[in-house]
N, C-alpha and C positions, 0 to 999 in steps of 0.2 A: 847566795844569789850567784849563779854560774853565768859567766859572760857569754857562753854559746847560746843560752836560751834567749838572749835578748838580741842576738845578731841573725840576720838572714842566713839560710842554708847556702853553702858556697856554690852549690850546683845551680842556683838562680842568679848568681852574679855574672855579669859581663867580664871580659879580660880586664878592662880598665878598672872596674870596681874591685875586683879581686886583687889586682896589683897594688891599687891604692891602699886597701886595707892591709895587705901583706907589708907594705913599706911602714905603715904605722905600727903594726906589731913588732917589726924588727927594731924600730926606734925606741919603743917602750921596753923591749927586752935589753937592748943595748944600754939604756939608762941604768939598768940594774936596781931599780927602786921598788920592783913589784914584790909582793910577798910571794913566798915559794909556790904556793898553790896557784896563785893567779898567773905567775910566770909559767908554770906548767900548762895550764889552760891556754894561755896565749901561744905558747910553743906548739901545742896541739892544733890550735886554730891556724896558725901560721903554716904548718905542714899540710892542712887541707887546702888552704888557699894556694900554696905552691903547686900542689897536685892539680888543682883547678886550672891555674895559669898554664901549666904544662900541657894539659889536655886540650885546652883551647887553642894554644900554639900549634899543637900537632894537627888539629882540625884544619886550622888556617893553612898550614903547610901542604896539607893534602889538596885543599882547594887551589892553592897557587900552582902546585905541580899539575894539577888537571888543566888549569887554564893555559899554562905553558905548553902542555902537551897538545892541547887543542890548537893553540896559536901555531905551533910548529907544524901540526898536521895541515892546517889551513894554508900556511906559507908554502909548504911543499906542494900542495895541490895547485895553488895559485901560480907558483913558479912553473910547474909542469904545464898548466894550461897556457901560460904566457909563451912557452917555447913551441907550442903547436901553432902559433899564429904566424 
């Protein structure tokens, strides 16, 4: 029985879900009590979870950058309009 067949696909996980599972994987691996094959499977799952977290963070960073740019643009226009009065 392979652990990955029982777990949801990482692409369906939210950032919080993926991070929580990644932390659990790291704890299990750090304990060093897993049989070799299970440790390798856990490591593979952890790598996928890490990639998922990084992708979601990159998406969030792009959204924040867009919000900041939009806010800076609005701020500039507002300031410009204010000077005309």
